[in-house]
C-alpha positions in Angstrom: 5.8 -11.1 -16.9 5.1 -9.2 -14.1 3.6 -5.5 -14.3 5.6 -4.4 -11.3 8.8 -6.6 -12.6 11.0 -3.4 -13.0 9.9 -1.9 -9.2 11.2 -5.5 -8.0 14.2 -5.1 -9.9 15.0 -1.7 -8.2 14.0 -3.0 -4.7 16.7 -6.1 -5.7 19.0 -3.3 -6.3 18.7 -1.4 -3.4 19.0 -4.6 -1.4 21.9 -5.3 -3.0 23.8 -1.8 -2.2 22.4 -2.0 1.4 24.3 -5.7 1.5 21.0 -7.1 2.3 21.0 -9.6 -0.8 22.4 -13.1 -1.3 22.8 -14.2 -4.5 23.8 -17.5 -6.3 22.6 -20.7 -5.6 25.1 -21.3 -2.9 24.4 -18.1 -1.2 20.8 -18.3 -1.3 20.9 -22.0 0.4 23.1 -20.7 2.9 20.8 -17.5 3.9 17.7 -19.8 4.1 19.1 -22.3 6.2 20.9 -20.1 8.6 17.3 -18.3 9.0 18.4 -15.0 7.3 16.4 -15.2 4.3 13.2 -13.4 4.4 12.1 -13.7 0.8 13.6 -16.2 -2.1 13.3 -15.2 -5.7 14.2 -18.1 -8.3 14.4 -16.8 -12.4 11.6 -18.5 -14.3 14.5 -20.2 -16.6 16.3 -21.9 -13.9 16.6 -25.5 -14.2 13.5 -27.7 -13.0 15.5 -29.1 -10.3 16.8 -25.7 -8.9 13.4 -24.4 -8.6 12.1 -27.9 -6.9 15.1 -27.7 -4.4 13.9 -24.0 -3.6 10.6 -24.6 -3.1 11.1 -27.5 -1.0 13.6 -25.8 1.0 11.5 -22.6 1.4 8.4 -24.4 2.5 10.4 -26.3 5.0 11.8 -22.9 6.5 8.8 -21.0 6.1 10.3 -18.4 3.6 8.2 -17.3 1.0 9.2 -18.0 -2.7 8.6 -16.5 -6.1 9.5 -17.0 -9.6 9.9 -14.3 -12.1 12.0 -12.9 -15.1 15.1 -14.8 -16.4 18.4 -15.2 -14.9 19.9 -12.4 -17.3 17.3 -10.1 -15.9 18.0 -11.0 -12.2 21.5 -10.7 -12.6 21.5 -7.5 -14.5 19.3 -5.8 -11.9 21.6 -6.4 -9.0 24.4 -5.6 -11.1 26.1 -8.8 -11.5 26.0 -11.4 -14.3 23.0 -13.9 -14.6 21.7 -15.3 -11.5 19.2 -18.2 -10.9 18.1 -17.5 -7.3 18.2 -14.4 -4.7 17.4 -14.2 -1.0 16.5 -10.8 0.4 17.8 -10.5 4.0 15.6 -7.5 5.1 12.3 -7.8 6.4 11.1 -4.5 5.2 12.8 -4.9 1.5 11.1 -8.1 1.4 7.5 -6.7 2.7 7.9 -4.2 0.0 8.8 -6.8 -2.8 6.1 -9.2 -1.9 3.6 -6.3 -2.0 4.6 -6.1 -5.6 4.1 -9.9 -6.3 0.6 -9.8 -4.6 -0.4 -6.7 -6.8 
């Protein structure tokens, strides 16, 4: 577990309130392909296929991707049911979250 996980989840909550978050596999994939995603987070307990698909997609579209937490925590952090994948659509928030991963 990442030391800054709580901070990252609070940033994700902010992104949700601001309407700058795409959640769920379909919406995450759509935002990456449309060039809107600035950062993708995939749950560590997501299926290997899901992780591989997003890793390949994010590499192709040059979007940073991180894995953290579990589906329940990611979903709970954004006030929804479990989510395997999220895309942050705001550059400022994405940069703030990246800093937490790189600490």
